[in-house]
SEDRENMI-222920 format. One line per 8 residues: number of its first residue (from 1); their letters; for each residue x, y, z of C-alpha. Coordinates in nm, 4 decimals. Layout:
BEGIN
NUM) a) X,Y,Z; ...
# end
This chain:
BEGIN
1) xxxxxxxx) -5.1594,-0.3343,-4.6015; -5.1682,-0.3026,-4.2293; -4.8847,-0.3253,-3.9942; -4.8781,-0.6146,-3.7460; -4.8514,-0.5332,-3.3838; -4.5044,-0.7228,-3.3704; -4.3769,-0.5273,-3.6530; -4.4881,-0.1927,-3.5020
9) xxxxxxxx) -4.2887,-0.2852,-3.1934; -3.9992,-0.3616,-3.3909; -4.0141,-0.0525,-3.5793; -4.0730,0.1640,-3.2851; -3.7803,0.0061,-3.1157; -3.5389,0.0680,-3.4035; -3.6730,0.4136,-3.4185; -3.5995,0.4672,-3.0583
17) xxxxxxxx) -3.2378,0.3721,-3.0968; -3.1591,0.5304,-3.4165; -3.2319,0.8900,-3.3473; -3.0069,1.2084,-3.4572; -2.8133,1.2583,-3.1227; -2.6505,0.9706,-2.9032; -2.8242,1.0914,-2.5889; -3.1599,1.0264,-2.7421
25) xxxxxxxx) -3.0488,0.7103,-2.8598; -2.9483,0.6109,-2.5219; -3.2410,0.7556,-2.3283; -3.5321,0.6250,-2.5759; -3.3827,0.2732,-2.6362; -3.3661,0.2024,-2.2796; -3.7130,0.3481,-2.2481; -3.8132,0.1166,-2.5292
33) xxxxxxxx) -3.6613,-0.2051,-2.4001; -3.8377,-0.1536,-2.0526; -4.1845,-0.0308,-2.1789; -4.2902,-0.0888,-2.5359; -4.4114,-0.4407,-2.4846; -4.6628,-0.3467,-2.2218; -4.7918,-0.0254,-2.3786; -5.1883,-0.0166,-2.4918
41) xxxxxxxx) -5.2762,0.0843,-2.8222; -5.3412,0.4524,-2.7373; -5.0232,0.5030,-2.5537; -4.8226,0.3187,-2.8432; -4.9887,0.5748,-3.0740; -4.8905,0.8595,-2.8663; -4.5052,0.7156,-2.8259; -4.5083,0.6847,-3.2098
49) xxxxxxxx) -4.5963,1.0333,-3.2442; -4.3406,1.1455,-2.9859; -4.0540,0.9607,-3.2026; -4.1628,1.2055,-3.5040; -4.0561,1.5069,-3.2902; -3.7166,1.6718,-3.3170; -3.4291,1.5376,-3.0788; -3.3361,1.8629,-2.9702
57) xxxxxxxx) -3.6783,1.9230,-2.8534; -3.7187,1.5838,-2.7181; -3.3980,1.6185,-2.5026; -3.4924,1.9551,-2.3491; -3.8219,1.8232,-2.2628; -3.6728,1.4857,-2.0987; -3.4261,1.6795,-1.8881; -3.6771,1.9253,-1.7746
65) xxxxxxxx) -3.4882,2.2285,-1.9471; -3.8431,2.3412,-2.1380; -4.1868,2.2138,-2.0654; -4.3038,1.9280,-2.3130; -4.6273,2.0071,-2.4961; -4.9660,1.8892,-2.3094; -5.0098,1.5994,-2.5065; -4.6713,1.4348,-2.4490
73) xxxxxxxx) -4.6348,1.5717,-2.0871; -4.7676,1.2534,-1.9017; -4.5185,1.0317,-2.1344; -4.2296,1.2732,-2.0887; -4.2710,1.2591,-1.7241; -4.2724,0.8756,-1.7583; -3.9482,0.8787,-1.9740; -3.7795,1.1180,-1.7350
81) xxxxxxx) -3.8560,0.9115,-1.4390; -3.7184,0.6071,-1.6113; -3.3762,0.7588,-1.6831; -3.3624,0.9031,-1.3528; -3.4242,0.5584,-1.2015; -3.7173,0.6319,-0.9784; -3.9809,0.4752,-1.1740
# end
């Protein structure tokens, strides 16, 4: 059975807000609220892949402590801009 677009967005929203560390809950929940509905299919695929990454790695990428892998760099930059309020 194929996942509907609506169900996918709900699943990704829930996964964004139920991470492993509170900081990533807050960061990704806000980002998902503001951006998921407007994302095209390839960007949703990338964000979905990002949600499978380790929270400690994600936090270091988003805060600029460690460079994000190339495939996530643009998305991480967008998330970082969103949390800094300069989007």
